[in-house]
C-alpha positions as CSV (number, residue, x, y, z in Angstrom):
1,M,-49.4,-15.8,-22.8
2,T,-48.3,-12.2,-22.6
3,S,-49.0,-10.4,-25.9
4,L,-46.0,-9.4,-28.0
5,K,-47.0,-5.7,-27.8
6,N,-47.2,-5.8,-24.0
7,S,-44.0,-7.8,-23.6
8,L,-41.8,-5.2,-25.4
9,I,-39.4,-3.3,-23.1
10,R,-38.8,0.3,-24.3
11,L,-35.6,2.0,-23.4
12,T,-36.3,5.0,-21.2
13,T,-33.0,5.3,-19.3
14,P,-29.6,6.5,-20.4
15,K,-27.4,3.7,-21.9
16,F,-24.9,3.8,-19.1
17,L,-27.6,2.9,-16.6
18,L,-29.0,-0.1,-18.4
19,A,-28.5,-3.6,-16.9
20,C,-29.1,-6.8,-18.8
21,I,-32.2,-8.7,-18.0
22,C,-31.8,-12.5,-17.9
23,L,-34.7,-14.9,-18.1
24,L,-34.0,-18.5,-16.9
25,L,-36.4,-21.1,-18.3
26,S,-36.7,-24.8,-17.9
27,T,-36.6,-26.6,-21.3
28,T,-38.3,-29.9,-20.6
29,S,-39.7,-30.2,-24.1
30,Q,-39.5,-28.4,-27.5
31,A,-43.2,-27.5,-27.3
32,E,-42.7,-25.8,-24.0
33,V,-39.6,-24.0,-25.3
34,A,-41.5,-22.7,-28.3
35,A,-44.2,-21.3,-26.0
36,N,-41.7,-19.4,-23.9
37,I,-41.6,-15.8,-25.1
38,F,-39.1,-13.5,-23.4
39,S,-38.4,-9.8,-23.5
40,M,-34.9,-8.4,-23.0
41,A,-33.3,-5.0,-23.1
42,L,-30.1,-4.8,-25.1
43,V,-27.9,-1.7,-25.4
44,D,-29.9,0.4,-28.0
45,H,-32.2,-2.5,-28.7
46,T,-35.2,-4.4,-27.5
47,I,-36.0,-8.0,-28.5
48,T,-39.0,-10.2,-28.0
49,Q,-38.5,-13.7,-29.3
50,P,-38.6,-17.4,-28.3
51,I,-35.6,-18.9,-26.5
52,P,-33.5,-21.3,-28.5
53,V,-34.1,-25.0,-28.1
54,Y,-31.8,-27.3,-26.1
55,P,-30.9,-30.0,-28.7
56,A,-32.3,-33.4,-27.7
57,E,-29.0,-35.1,-28.6
58,S,-27.1,-32.7,-26.4
59,L,-29.4,-33.4,-23.5
60,K,-28.9,-37.1,-23.8
61,S,-25.1,-36.7,-23.9
62,R,-25.1,-34.0,-21.2
63,E,-23.4,-31.5,-23.4
64,D,-23.3,-28.0,-21.9
65,G,-21.5,-24.7,-22.7
66,I,-21.8,-21.1,-23.7
67,T,-22.2,-19.9,-27.3
68,V,-21.5,-16.2,-27.8
69,L,-23.0,-14.8,-31.0
70,K,-22.2,-11.7,-32.9
71,V,-25.4,-10.3,-34.6
72,L,-25.7,-7.5,-37.1
73,V,-29.2,-6.0,-36.7
74,A,-30.5,-4.3,-39.8
75,A,-32.4,-1.0,-39.8
76,S,-35.5,-3.1,-40.3
77,G,-34.8,-5.1,-37.1
78,E,-34.1,-8.3,-39.0
79,V,-31.0,-10.3,-38.4
80,K,-28.7,-9.3,-41.3
81,E,-25.6,-11.3,-40.3
82,I,-24.9,-13.8,-37.5
83,A,-21.8,-15.7,-36.6
84,V,-20.4,-17.6,-33.7
85,E,-18.0,-15.3,-31.8
86,K,-17.1,-17.8,-29.2
87,S,-17.9,-21.5,-29.5
88,S,-19.4,-23.7,-26.7
89,N,-17.1,-26.4,-28.0
90,H,-20.2,-28.4,-29.0
91,K,-21.4,-28.2,-32.6
92,N,-25.0,-29.0,-31.8
93,L,-25.2,-26.3,-29.2
94,D,-23.6,-23.7,-31.4
95,Q,-26.0,-24.6,-34.2
96,A,-29.0,-24.4,-31.9
97,A,-28.0,-21.0,-30.8
98,L,-27.5,-19.8,-34.4
99,E,-30.9,-21.2,-35.6
100,G,-32.8,-19.7,-32.6
101,V,-31.3,-16.2,-32.7
102,K,-31.4,-16.1,-36.5
103,Q,-35.2,-15.9,-36.3
104,W,-35.3,-13.0,-33.8
105,K,-36.8,-9.6,-34.7
106,F,-35.1,-6.6,-33.0
107,I,-36.2,-3.1,-32.5
108,P,-33.3,-1.4,-34.2
109,K,-30.9,1.2,-32.8
110,Q,-32.0,4.8,-33.3
111,A,-29.6,7.5,-34.3
112,H,-31.0,11.0,-34.4
113,G,-34.5,9.5,-34.8
114,V,-33.5,7.2,-37.7
115,A,-33.2,3.5,-37.5
116,V,-29.7,2.2,-38.2
117,E,-28.0,-1.1,-38.3
118,D,-25.8,-2.1,-35.4
119,W,-23.8,-5.1,-34.0
120,V,-24.9,-6.7,-30.8
121,S,-23.6,-9.6,-28.8
122,V,-25.8,-12.4,-27.4
123,S,-24.8,-15.3,-25.2
124,I,-26.7,-18.5,-25.1
125,C,-25.9,-20.6,-22.0
126,F,-26.8,-24.3,-22.2
127,S,-26.5,-25.9,-18.7
128,G,-28.2,-29.1,-17.5
129,K,-31.8,-28.8,-18.8
130,E,-31.8,-25.1,-18.8
131,V,-31.1,-22.4,-21.4
132,V,-30.1,-19.0,-20.2
133,V,-30.1,-16.0,-22.6
134,L,-27.7,-13.2,-21.6
135,T,-26.5,-9.9,-23.1
136,P,-23.5,-7.9,-22.0
137,K,-24.4,-5.9,-19.0
138,Q,-23.6,-2.2,-19.5
139,I,-20.5,-2.1,-17.3
140,N,-19.1,1.0,-15.6
141,K,-15.8,1.7,-17.2
142,R,-14.0,1.7,-13.9
143,Y,-14.3,-2.1,-13.8
144,W,-12.0,-2.4,-16.8
145,V,-8.3,-2.6,-15.9
146,K,-5.1,-3.4,-17.7
147,D,-2.5,-6.0,-17.0
148,Q,1.3,-5.6,-17.0
149,N,1.3,-5.4,-20.8
150,G,-1.5,-3.0,-21.2
151,C,-4.0,-5.7,-22.1
152,K,-7.6,-5.0,-21.0
153,L,-9.7,-7.2,-18.7
154,F,-12.9,-6.9,-16.7
155,D,-12.8,-7.4,-13.0
156,N,-16.0,-7.2,-11.0
157,Y,-13.9,-7.6,-7.9
158,L,-12.1,-4.3,-8.9
159,Q,-8.8,-3.8,-7.0
160,Q,-8.1,-0.2,-8.0
161,L,-4.8,0.1,-6.2
162,A,-3.4,-3.3,-7.4
163,K,-1.2,-4.3,-10.3
164,Y,-2.8,-6.9,-12.6
165,E,-0.8,-9.8,-14.0
166,W,-2.0,-12.2,-16.8
167,N,-0.3,-15.4,-17.9
168,G,-2.1,-15.9,-21.1
169,E,-2.6,-14.4,-24.6
170,C,-3.5,-10.9,-25.6
171,Q,-5.6,-10.3,-28.7
172,N,-6.7,-7.0,-30.1
173,G,-5.9,-5.3,-26.8
174,F,-7.9,-7.8,-24.6
175,I,-6.9,-10.9,-22.6
176,E,-8.0,-14.0,-24.5
177,G,-8.3,-17.7,-23.8
178,A,-7.5,-19.8,-20.8
179,G,-5.3,-18.5,-18.1
180,E,-5.0,-16.8,-14.7
181,V,-5.2,-13.2,-13.6
182,I,-3.8,-12.1,-10.3
183,A,-4.1,-8.7,-8.7
184,V,-1.1,-7.8,-6.5
185,Y,-1.1,-5.1,-3.8
186,E,1.8,-4.4,-1.4
187,G,3.4,-7.6,-2.6
188,K,0.4,-9.8,-1.7
189,T,-2.2,-11.4,-4.0
190,V,-5.5,-9.7,-3.2
191,N,-7.5,-11.1,-6.1
192,K,-7.3,-14.1,-8.5
193,L,-9.4,-15.1,-11.5
194,K,-8.8,-18.4,-13.3
195,G,-10.7,-19.6,-16.3
196,T,-11.4,-18.8,-20.0
197,F,-11.6,-15.2,-21.1
198,H,-13.1,-13.7,-24.3
199,K,-12.5,-10.1,-25.1
200,G,-11.4,-9.5,-21.5
201,L,-14.5,-11.2,-20.0
202,L,-14.7,-14.4,-18.1
203,Y,-16.9,-17.2,-19.4
204,G,-17.8,-20.7,-18.3
205,E,-16.7,-22.6,-15.2
206,A,-14.1,-20.5,-13.4
207,Y,-12.5,-19.8,-10.0
208,A,-12.3,-16.4,-8.2
209,Q,-10.6,-15.6,-5.0
210,T,-10.4,-12.4,-2.9
211,L,-9.0,-11.7,0.5
212,D,-12.5,-12.4,1.9
213,S,-13.9,-15.3,-0.1
214,E,-13.6,-18.0,-2.8
215,F,-16.0,-18.7,-5.6
216,N,-16.3,-21.8,-7.9
217,G,-18.9,-21.7,-10.6
218,M,-20.3,-20.3,-13.8
219,F,-19.4,-16.9,-15.3
220,V,-21.0,-15.2,-18.3
221,H,-19.9,-11.8,-19.5
222,G,-17.5,-11.5,-16.6
223,L,-20.2,-11.9,-14.0
224,K,-21.3,-14.8,-11.8
225,N,-24.3,-16.3,-13.7
226,G,-25.8,-19.7,-13.1
227,K,-24.7,-22.3,-10.5
228,G,-21.9,-21.6,-8.1
229,T,-20.5,-21.9,-4.6
230,L,-19.3,-18.9,-2.6
231,V,-17.4,-19.4,0.6
232,W,-16.4,-16.6,3.0
233,N,-13.2,-16.9,5.1
234,Y,-15.3,-16.8,8.3
235,G,-17.2,-19.9,7.2
236,M,-20.5,-18.7,5.7
237,R,-21.3,-20.8,2.5
238,Y,-23.7,-20.1,-0.3
239,E,-24.4,-22.8,-2.8
240,G,-26.9,-22.2,-5.6
241,D,-28.0,-19.7,-8.3
242,F,-26.4,-16.4,-9.2
243,L,-27.6,-13.6,-11.5
244,N,-25.2,-10.9,-12.6
245,S,-23.0,-11.7,-9.5
246,L,-25.9,-11.4,-7.1
247,M,-27.1,-14.4,-5.0
248,N,-30.4,-14.9,-6.8
249,G,-32.6,-18.1,-7.2
250,H,-32.6,-21.4,-5.3
251,A,-29.7,-22.0,-2.9
252,I,-28.5,-23.3,0.4
253,I,-26.7,-21.0,2.8
254,S,-25.0,-22.2,5.9
255,W,-22.9,-21.0,8.8
256,P,-20.1,-22.6,10.8
257,N,-22.3,-22.9,13.9
258,G,-24.7,-25.2,12.0
259,V,-27.4,-22.8,11.0
260,R,-28.7,-23.7,7.6
261,V,-31.3,-22.1,5.3
262,E,-32.6,-23.6,2.0
263,G,-34.9,-21.8,-0.3
264,E,-35.2,-18.9,-2.7
265,F,-33.0,-15.9,-2.6
266,D,-33.6,-12.4,-4.0
267,K,-30.6,-10.1,-4.4
268,G,-28.7,-11.9,-1.7
269,N,-31.5,-12.1,0.9
270,P,-33.5,-15.3,1.7
271,V,-37.1,-15.0,0.6
272,G,-39.5,-15.7,3.4
273,N,-36.7,-16.1,6.0
274,K,-36.2,-13.4,8.6
275,F,-32.7,-12.0,8.4
276,T,-31.4,-9.1,10.5
277,P,-27.8,-7.8,10.2
278,P,-25.6,-7.1,13.2
279,R,-26.5,-3.9,15.2
280,F,-25.6,-2.0,18.3
281,T,-27.9,-2.8,21.2
282,H,-25.9,-0.3,23.3
283,R,-23.6,2.3,21.8
284,A,-21.7,4.7,23.9
285,R,-21.9,8.3,23.0
286,L,-19.5,9.4,20.2
287,K,-17.6,12.5,21.3
288,F,-15.9,15.0,19.1
289,P,-12.1,14.9,19.8
290,E,-11.0,17.6,22.1
291,T,-7.7,18.0,20.2
292,L,-9.6,19.0,17.0
293,A,-12.1,21.4,18.7
294,G,-11.8,24.7,17.0
295,F,-10.0,23.3,14.0
296,H,-12.5,21.0,12.3
297,K,-16.3,20.9,12.1
298,S,-16.6,17.3,10.9
299,G,-15.0,14.0,10.1
300,A,-15.6,10.3,9.5
301,V,-14.3,6.8,10.3
302,T,-15.6,3.6,8.7
303,L,-14.9,0.2,10.3
304,Q,-15.4,-3.3,9.0
305,A,-15.3,-6.2,11.3
306,L,-16.4,-9.8,11.9
307,V,-19.2,-10.2,14.5
308,D,-19.5,-13.8,15.7
309,E,-22.7,-15.5,17.0
310,K,-21.9,-14.3,20.5
311,G,-21.7,-10.6,19.4
312,E,-17.9,-10.5,19.9
313,I,-16.1,-8.3,17.4
314,S,-12.8,-9.2,15.7
315,Q,-10.7,-8.8,12.5
316,I,-11.3,-5.0,12.6
317,E,-10.3,-3.1,9.5
318,V,-10.3,0.7,9.2
319,I,-11.7,1.4,5.8
320,R,-11.6,5.2,6.2
321,S,-10.2,7.5,8.8
322,D,-10.0,11.3,8.4
323,H,-7.8,11.8,11.4
324,P,-6.3,9.6,14.1
325,A,-8.1,11.5,16.8
326,F,-11.5,10.5,15.2
327,E,-10.2,7.0,15.0
328,R,-9.3,6.9,18.7
329,E,-12.8,8.2,19.7
330,V,-14.4,5.5,17.6
331,F,-12.5,2.7,19.3
332,K,-13.5,4.1,22.7
333,V,-17.1,3.6,21.6
334,V,-16.4,0.1,20.2
335,A,-14.7,-0.9,23.5
336,S,-17.7,0.1,25.6
337,S,-20.6,-0.9,23.3
338,E,-22.6,-4.1,22.9
339,I,-23.4,-5.6,19.5
340,K,-26.2,-8.0,18.7
341,P,-25.1,-10.6,16.1
342,A,-26.9,-11.2,12.8
343,M,-30.0,-13.4,13.1
344,V,-31.6,-15.9,10.7
345,N,-34.9,-17.3,11.8
346,G,-34.2,-16.4,15.3
347,K,-30.7,-18.0,15.4
348,A,-27.5,-16.1,15.7
349,V,-24.9,-16.4,12.9
350,P,-21.5,-14.7,12.3
351,S,-21.5,-11.9,9.8
352,L,-19.4,-9.1,8.5
353,F,-20.3,-5.7,9.9
354,R,-19.5,-2.3,8.3
355,Y,-20.3,0.8,10.2
356,P,-19.7,4.5,9.4
357,F,-19.1,6.8,12.3
358,R,-19.6,10.5,11.6
359,F,-18.5,13.5,13.5
360,G,-20.2,16.9,13.3
361,S,-21.7,18.1,10.0
362,N,-19.6,15.7,7.9
363,S,-19.3,18.3,5.3
364,E,-16.9,17.4,2.5
365,D,-15.6,21.0,2.6
366,N,-13.9,20.3,6.0
367,K,-10.8,18.2,5.7
368,P,-8.4,17.4,8.5
369,Y,-5.3,18.5,6.6
370,S,-4.7,21.2,4.1
371,I,-3.3,19.6,0.9
372,G,-1.6,21.6,-1.8
373,L,-1.4,19.8,-5.2
374,D,1.0,20.7,-8.0
375,P,-1.1,19.5,-11.0
376,E,1.9,19.5,-13.3
377,V,4.5,17.3,-11.7
378,E,8.0,17.7,-13.1
379,T,9.6,14.2,-12.8
380,T,12.0,11.9,-14.5
381,G,12.3,8.2,-15.3
382,D,9.0,6.2,-15.4
383,V,6.9,9.0,-14.3
384,P,5.3,11.2,-17.0
385,E,6.9,14.6,-17.3
386,Q,3.6,16.4,-17.0
387,V,0.5,14.9,-15.4
388,K,-2.8,16.6,-15.8
389,L,-5.2,14.8,-13.5
390,D,-9.0,14.1,-13.5
391,A,-9.1,13.5,-9.8
392,L,-6.6,14.6,-7.0
393,P,-5.1,12.1,-4.6
394,T,-6.6,12.1,-1.1
395,F,-6.0,10.6,2.3
396,K,-8.0,7.5,2.8
397,V,-6.6,6.5,6.3
398,V,-4.5,9.1,8.1
399,A,-1.8,7.7,10.4
400,P,-0.9,9.5,13.7
401,L,1.9,12.0,13.8
402,V,4.0,11.1,16.8
403,Y,5.3,14.1,18.8
404,P,8.9,13.1,19.9
405,F,8.6,12.4,23.6
406,E,11.8,14.2,24.8
407,L,10.9,17.3,22.7
408,F,7.4,17.2,24.0
409,Q,8.6,17.1,27.6
410,K,10.9,20.1,26.9
411,K,8.1,22.0,25.2
412,V,10.2,22.2,22.0
413,T,7.9,23.2,19.1
414,G,8.5,23.2,15.4
415,K,7.3,22.8,11.8
416,V,7.9,20.4,8.9
417,A,7.2,20.8,5.2
418,A,7.2,17.8,2.9
419,T,6.5,16.7,-0.6
420,V,5.1,13.3,-1.2
421,L,5.1,11.5,-4.5
422,I,2.1,9.1,-4.7
423,D,2.3,6.3,-7.2
424,P,-0.7,5.0,-9.3
425,T,-1.5,2.4,-6.6
426,G,-1.7,5.0,-3.8
427,H,1.6,4.3,-2.2
428,P,4.0,7.1,-1.1
429,A,6.8,6.4,-3.5
430,D,9.0,9.2,-2.3
431,I,8.9,11.4,0.7
432,N,11.0,14.5,0.6
433,I,11.3,16.7,3.7
434,T,11.8,20.2,2.3
435,E,11.9,22.0,5.7
436,A,12.2,20.8,9.3
437,S,13.1,22.7,12.5
438,H,14.4,19.5,14.1
439,Q,15.6,16.1,12.7
440,D,13.2,14.2,15.0
441,F,10.3,16.2,13.7
442,A,11.4,15.2,10.2
443,A,11.7,11.5,11.1
444,A,8.3,11.5,12.7
445,T,6.7,13.1,9.7
446,R,8.4,10.7,7.3
447,A,7.1,7.7,9.2
448,M,3.6,9.1,9.5
449,L,3.4,9.7,5.7
450,A,4.8,6.3,4.9
451,S,2.1,4.7,7.1
452,C,-0.9,6.6,5.5
453,V,-3.2,5.0,3.0
454,F,-4.0,7.2,0.0
455,T,-6.5,7.1,-2.8
456,P,-4.4,7.7,-5.9
457,A,-4.8,10.5,-8.4
458,I,-6.9,9.4,-11.4
459,K,-6.2,10.2,-15.1
460,E,-8.4,8.7,-17.7
461,Q,-10.0,6.4,-15.1
462,V,-6.7,4.8,-14.0
463,G,-4.3,5.6,-11.3
464,A,-1.7,8.2,-12.0
465,W,1.4,9.7,-10.4
466,A,0.9,12.9,-8.4
467,S,2.8,15.1,-5.9
468,L,1.4,16.4,-2.6
469,K,2.8,19.3,-0.7
470,I,2.0,19.1,3.1
471,G,2.9,20.9,6.2
472,Y,2.7,19.9,9.9
473,E,3.1,21.7,13.2
474,F,4.5,20.2,16.4
475,S,3.2,22.0,19.5
476,R,1.0,21.1,22.4
477,N,-1.9,23.0,20.8
478,S,-1.5,21.6,17.3
479,K,-4.3,19.7,15.5
480,D,-1.6,17.6,13.8
481,T,-0.3,15.8,16.9
482,L,-2.4,13.4,19.0
483,Y,-1.6,14.4,22.6
484,D,-4.7,15.1,24.6
485,S,-5.7,15.7,28.2
486,D,-5.0,12.0,29.1
487,V,-1.3,12.6,28.3
488,Y,-1.1,15.4,30.9
489,R,-3.0,13.3,33.4
490,I,-0.6,10.3,32.9
491,L,2.5,12.6,33.2
492,R,1.0,14.1,36.4
493,H,0.1,10.8,37.9
494,S,3.4,9.3,37.2
495,K,4.9,11.7,39.7
496,E,2.3,11.1,42.3
497,V,2.5,8.1,44.7
498,K,-1.3,8.0,45.2
499,A,-2.1,7.8,41.5
500,P,0.6,5.6,39.9
501,V,0.8,4.3,36.4
502,Y,0.5,0.5,36.9
503,K,2.5,-2.3,35.5
504,L,1.3,-5.6,33.9
505,A,1.7,-7.6,37.2
506,H,-0.9,-5.4,38.8
507,L,-3.7,-5.9,36.3
508,D,-6.8,-8.1,36.6
509,Q,-5.8,-9.7,33.3
510,K,-3.3,-9.0,30.4
511,P,-4.2,-6.2,28.0
512,Q,-6.5,-7.4,25.1
513,A,-6.0,-5.6,21.8
514,I,-9.1,-4.5,20.0
515,Y,-7.2,-3.1,17.0
516,S,-3.5,-3.7,16.3
517,P,-2.5,-3.0,12.6
518,V,1.0,-4.2,11.5
519,A,3.8,-1.8,10.9
520,E,4.3,-0.4,7.4
521,L,7.7,-0.5,5.7
522,P,9.1,2.4,3.6
523,Y,8.5,2.2,-0.2
524,G,10.9,-0.4,-1.7
525,Y,12.5,-1.2,1.7
526,E,13.4,-4.9,2.2
527,V,14.4,-6.5,5.5
528,K,17.5,-8.5,5.1
529,S,17.4,-10.1,8.5
530,A,15.0,-9.9,11.4
531,E,14.8,-6.5,13.0
532,K,13.4,-5.8,16.4
533,V,12.3,-2.5,18.0
534,L,11.3,-2.5,21.7
535,V,8.6,0.1,22.2
536,E,7.5,1.3,25.6
537,F,4.1,3.1,26.0
538,T,1.2,3.6,28.3
539,I,-2.2,2.2,27.7
540,D,-4.5,4.7,29.3
541,K,-7.7,3.9,31.2
542,N,-9.7,4.2,28.0
543,G,-7.5,1.7,26.1
544,A,-5.6,4.2,23.9
545,V,-1.8,4.2,23.5
546,Q,0.0,7.2,24.8
547,L,3.6,8.4,24.9
548,P,5.4,5.8,22.8
549,H,9.2,5.8,22.9
550,I,12.0,3.4,22.1
551,L,13.8,1.4,24.7
552,K,16.0,-0.7,22.4
553,S,16.4,-1.1,18.6
554,T,18.5,-3.1,16.2
555,N,17.8,-0.6,13.4
556,P,17.1,3.1,14.2
557,E,15.7,3.6,10.7
558,L,12.6,1.6,11.7
559,D,12.1,3.2,15.1
560,W,9.7,5.9,14.0
561,L,7.6,3.5,11.9
562,A,7.2,1.2,14.9
563,M,6.1,4.1,17.2
564,T,3.7,5.4,14.5
565,T,2.1,2.0,14.2
566,V,1.8,1.4,17.9
567,S,0.1,4.8,18.3
568,R,-2.9,3.4,16.4
569,W,-3.3,0.4,18.6
570,F,-6.3,0.2,20.9
571,F,-7.0,-2.1,23.9
572,K,-9.8,-3.0,26.1
573,P,-9.4,-0.7,29.1
574,P,-7.0,-2.2,31.6
575,T,-8.4,-2.7,35.1
576,V,-7.2,-3.3,38.7
577,K,-9.9,-4.7,40.9
578,G,-12.4,-3.8,38.2
579,E,-11.5,-0.2,38.0
580,P,-9.9,1.2,34.8
581,V,-6.3,2.3,35.2
582,D,-3.3,3.4,33.2
583,V,-0.6,0.7,32.6
584,L,2.9,0.9,31.4
585,V,3.9,-1.8,28.9
586,S,6.7,-2.6,26.5
587,I,6.2,-4.6,23.3
588,P,8.7,-5.8,20.7
589,V,7.8,-4.8,17.1
590,I,9.5,-7.4,14.9
591,Y,10.2,-6.9,11.2
592,S,10.6,-10.3,9.6
593,A,12.8,-11.0,6.6
594,A,10.4,-13.8,5.6
595,N,7.4,-11.5,4.7
596,N,8.9,-8.0,4.9
């Protein structure tokens, strides 16, 4: 047995970096349990004591549960006071936890070199034939959020831009008891937690759902600990042990195509099983956008997508995009590259794939747009009169600024100045055009800003209101608009008989969209009945959308939003007899009253 002296864990790292250490031991007999000595780092404490005994009566009756104890550690290290903070709902288990921890000897907290008494929380999890000892993990404060009533809760699936709603009780500023938490973003539920909470933390058997996955299993201190089943939307399934929300221990993992692995997992990876993530086997060269040459030295775009067992990519999501010109160059690369799927023991499996594309030096000092922030926002209503911010709002995904087609053809140039009020969830709550040389330039700018994704301002670690002052220039040489040499080539070819812009009937096959995000609606706008905007545009021989304009519309207010959205779409390059060509298409963009 490891000696007591050698088994002590001294704290050598700052408190905010400490993570709890969990030891999971089989308790087949009282003699074995008594021999099991464990060491655990607590916040400001170290303990080295035997694990509590699983009561024989409870084993026979298959009682299980989690007992949370509140322990006052004296300056001597002895347990001065101990009480059940949260019951397992079984008297025998609570008593076993009390009797076991009551005998522990702690290394007391030190304050200025002097030992002082301090309260600590210890959780004893009785499950099956196992006893798990856990202490609260030192959690980054950003994972604590507030519900609609200001009641605190811990969400390891943090949805920073969402609004949290809780249907249960609130005690001493924390959600408490059984109930359900949902996180709502853009009118959709993006996260759900259902179970029993104590001081804002989830305990016991619970259910968690995100946009990507569902989990059923055991939680301790707000994290997945113990047995559970995690299923991803694309079909991958993990059933087994978790430790502090990591897949850790014995488990079975399977994929929709029948590939199955059973064994030990360490931090999410199968031990002894060869796993390789998706990777590019051939990647086209990433070119710096010609429209930004001379304006910017760097930029970045991050994509997430599903890569199936054949290496086909789908469900693309743009996580970050510094400029639509960068985004367009990235999709040119994706359209002409080959990806090898994830492999497990030599067998291909579907997997999520996140890849950062970087342009130039990627210096944080170089941003695609100049942003002026008024740090003290004068507002009324629900917005604080003066907001002093810890972090400024930034663009997360920049939407394209559409140059009005008729004005472009006539070489009409102009400028627009705007002020955008960003709400605590990152939405543009109000867009005020303060200056515009043409009403179409103003409409295009308003649609562009309404379609952007922002990271909100932060005040005291939560989202805050903030105002952005932004200016844009419309000209053929501007960095703000997206027209490049392909536009001039298309316009030139459309006038030439020998180099026409083709129509759908001429193509080898119908255009296949690689990326086609849905249209955004203005803040607070609701569709009363179905609205349709018929947009005509050219898919160039690279697959990019060029020269969008409106053919027909039932609501002119939505025209510019439709054109802005369509400008982000990207297709596999259209071909005629195997050769890439430009093709003219028209597509209806429909705004449904059912889902707004």
